[in-house]
C-alpha positions in Angstrom: 52.8 65.1 120.6 53.1 61.1 120.2 55.8 60.9 117.5 55.2 57.2 116.7 51.9 57.6 116.2 52.7 60.5 113.8 55.2 58.6 112.2 52.3 55.8 111.4 50.3 58.4 110.2 53.1 59.4 107.9 54.0 56.4 106.8 50.3 55.5 106.0 49.8 58.1 103.8 52.7 57.3 101.6 56.0 58.5 103.2 59.2 57.3 104.8 59.7 59.6 107.9 62.5 60.3 109.7 62.0 62.2 113.2 64.5 64.8 114.4 63.7 66.8 117.6 65.6 70.0 117.8 66.5 71.8 120.6 68.2 74.7 119.1 69.3 75.8 115.5 72.1 74.3 115.4 70.5 71.0 115.6 67.6 72.4 113.2 70.5 72.9 110.7 72.0 69.5 111.1 68.3 67.9 110.6 67.8 69.8 107.1 71.2 69.5 106.0 70.7 65.7 105.4 67.0 66.6 104.6 64.9 65.3 101.3 61.4 64.8 100.0 58.5 66.4 102.4 60.0 68.8 105.6 57.2 68.3 108.0 57.5 71.5 110.8 55.6 70.3 114.2 55.0 73.2 116.1 53.8 76.8 115.9 54.9 79.9 113.6 58.5 80.3 115.3 59.2 76.8 114.2 57.7 76.9 110.4 59.4 80.2 109.7 62.9 78.7 111.3 62.0 75.6 109.1 61.1 77.6 105.8 63.9 80.1 105.6 66.5 77.2 105.5 64.8 75.4 103.1 64.8 78.7 100.6 66.7 77.9 97.4 66.2 74.7 97.9 63.5 71.9 95.8 61.9 71.0 99.2 58.2 70.5 99.8 57.0 71.9 103.2 54.0 71.2 105.6 53.1 72.2 108.7 51.5 70.7 111.8 50.3 73.2 113.9 50.9 73.2 117.7 51.2 76.7 118.3 49.9 79.2 120.2 48.9 81.6 117.2 49.5 79.2 114.2 49.0 82.5 112.2 50.6 80.6 108.5 48.6 77.4 109.3 45.5 79.1 109.8 46.1 81.2 106.8 45.8 78.3 104.4 42.8 76.9 106.8 45.2 74.0 108.6 43.9 73.3 111.9 43.0 69.8 113.8 44.2 67.1 115.2 47.7 66.5 113.9 47.4 62.9 113.1 44.4 63.5 110.8 46.3 66.3 109.2 49.2 64.0 109.1 47.0 61.2 107.4 45.5 63.9 104.7 49.1 64.2 103.3 48.5 61.4 101.1 47.0 63.5 98.2 48.0 66.9 99.5 46.8 70.2 98.0 50.2 71.8 96.8 50.2 75.9 96.9 53.1 78.2 96.9 54.3 80.0 99.5 55.7 83.7 98.8 58.3 84.8 101.4 59.2 88.7 102.1 62.5 90.8 102.1 63.6 93.4 104.1 66.5 95.5 103.4 67.5 98.0 106.1 70.9 99.5 107.3 71.1 96.4 110.1 70.9 93.9 107.0 68.6 91.6 105.5 65.9 89.7 106.7 63.1 87.2 105.7 59.7 86.9 106.7 56.5 84.8 106.6 54.0 87.1 108.2 55.0 90.3 108.4 57.1 93.1 108.9 56.2 96.8 109.6 56.9 99.8 112.0 54.6 102.0 114.4 52.6 100.4 117.0 52.8 97.0 116.9 56.6 97.0 116.3 56.8 99.1 119.9 54.1 96.8 121.6 56.1 93.8 120.8 58.6 95.0 123.0 56.2 95.7 126.0 54.7 92.1 125.2 57.5 90.5 125.3 56.6 86.9 124.5 59.2 85.4 126.8 56.8 86.0 129.9 54.2 83.6 127.9 52.5 84.0 124.7 48.3 85.2 125.4 46.2 86.7 122.7 44.5 88.5 125.5 47.9 89.8 127.2 49.2 90.6 123.6 46.0 92.8 123.2 46.3 94.3 126.8 50.0 95.6 125.6 48.4 96.8 122.4 45.8 98.8 124.3 48.0 100.5 126.7 50.8 101.6 123.7 47.9 102.6 121.9 46.8 105.5 124.4 49.6 107.7 124.5 51.3 106.9 121.1 52.6 109.3 118.8 52.3 109.0 114.9 55.1 108.5 112.9 55.6 110.6 109.7 57.1 108.4 107.1 58.1 108.8 103.7 57.3 106.0 101.7 56.1 104.7 98.1 54.4 101.4 97.3 55.2 100.1 93.7 56.1 103.5 93.1 53.2 105.3 94.2 53.4 107.5 96.9 51.9 106.6 100.6 53.6 109.1 102.5 51.9 110.5 105.5 51.0 110.4 109.4 50.6 107.0 110.5 50.0 105.1 113.8 50.6 101.8 112.0 52.2 100.8 108.7 52.7 96.9 108.1 53.3 94.6 105.3 51.3 91.2 105.6 52.0 88.1 103.8 49.7 86.4 106.1 46.1 87.3 107.4 47.3 88.2 111.0 50.8 88.1 112.8 52.3 88.0 116.2 49.3 86.8 118.8 46.8 86.2 116.2 46.9 89.9 115.3 44.0 89.7 112.2 45.3 93.1 110.5 44.8 91.8 106.8 41.9 89.2 106.7 42.0 89.1 102.7 46.1 88.7 102.4 46.9 85.9 100.4 50.5 84.5 100.7 50.1 82.8 97.5 49.2 85.5 95.0 52.5 87.0 94.5 51.7 90.3 96.6 51.9 92.1 99.8 48.7 93.4 101.9 50.1 96.5 103.2 48.0 98.4 106.2 48.3 101.8 107.1 46.6 103.2 110.2 46.1 106.8 109.1 46.9 109.4 112.6 44.2 111.8 111.0 41.1 109.7 111.3 42.1 107.7 114.5 39.5 105.5 115.4 39.2 104.7 119.4 41.1 102.3 121.2 38.1 99.9 121.8 37.2 100.0 118.3 40.5 98.7 117.2 40.4 96.3 119.6 37.0 95.1 118.6 37.9 95.1 115.1 40.6 92.8 115.6 38.9 89.9 117.6 36.4 90.1 114.6 38.7 89.9 112.0 37.3 93.6 110.6 40.4 95.4 111.4 40.5 96.5 107.6 36.9 97.7 107.5 37.9 100.8 110.0 37.6 104.4 108.4 41.3 104.8 109.6 42.7 101.7 108.0 43.6 101.6 104.3 44.9 98.4 102.8 46.9 98.6 99.7 48.1 95.6 97.8 51.6 95.6 96.0 55.1 94.0 95.5 57.5 96.6 97.0 57.8 99.8 100.0 60.4 101.8 99.9 60.3 104.2 103.3 62.7 106.4 104.5 64.3 105.0 107.9 63.2 107.5 110.7 65.0 105.9 113.4 62.0 104.2 114.9 62.3 100.3 115.7 61.2 97.4 113.2 59.9 94.0 113.5 60.2 91.2 111.1 57.8 88.5 112.2 58.6 88.2 115.9 61.7 89.9 115.9 62.4 93.6 116.8 65.1 95.5 114.9 67.6 96.7 114.8 69.2 95.3 117.5 70.5 97.5 120.6 74.3 99.1 120.0 74.4 98.1 116.4 76.4 100.8 114.8 74.0 102.4 112.1 74.0 105.2 109.9 71.6 108.4 111.4 68.3 108.3 110.1 67.4 110.4 107.7 65.1 110.7 104.6 68.1 109.5 102.3 68.6 106.1 104.4 66.2 103.5 103.0 64.1 100.8 103.8 62.8 98.3 101.1 60.5 95.7 101.4 59.6 93.1 98.6 57.8 89.6 98.1 59.6 86.8 96.4 56.6 84.7 94.5 56.4 81.3 95.1 59.6 81.0 97.0 58.5 78.0 98.6 56.2 75.0 97.9 53.7 74.3 100.4 51.7 70.9 100.7 48.6 71.2 102.6 46.5 68.6 104.2 43.5 67.3 102.0 41.0 66.8 105.0 38.0 68.6 106.7 39.2 70.9 109.0 37.4 73.6 111.5 38.5 77.4 109.9 
């Protein structure tokens, strides 16, 4: 990334940029402690998430110049293309609220921008191991191998107080249209509507592995017979001991002291509407 060129583009768009290259969370904390005005996150979903969560409760707008592999958050808002053109498009930006999800579980509280959930994807995430290199194709391969022998979960859950209990291969709460390595589980999700899209894959109406993979690739996952999508603002579910993912992290960590799994041990998922303000470039971009 040509940082001087980017700074010139932002300056021409009416900003007075101060750039900070950060190698770890300590450096990110230090950079954001002194931030004022628009915060520009340059990178992928992980960079944007780390930046955004540090801005909760602060009256600072945020934008992203996507340079990652998946760029799920930027893509959901239609932000794609050359970073210099995107920076120039911030002269007169579209301003959109950005909802943030919050998970409260026996192991603590976490926030998410993309999604959280239990079942097939959380377990696939461990098998995928992004430290080996991020790839949409490799992620789909990991998903396929896990799906072949996956046993459904019996979950006791309520969405906005409505019973949603059943046997599921997948139970996800999405804020964006896709999560992880560009898995488009909720093509109609809107991270500005104050709601989450709950995507449930019914174990009793299982589709073929090929059908799931094809639907993910073409953005038609929610049209499969076994997939049900409900929109709501809260989830309450009993913890059965299974791992959960919160964005790209798997919880709980190993060797964490926890209560014995039971229906009395609850996990809740809620949305924080308009938790952040997002500036979107006003330019022609590909979708």
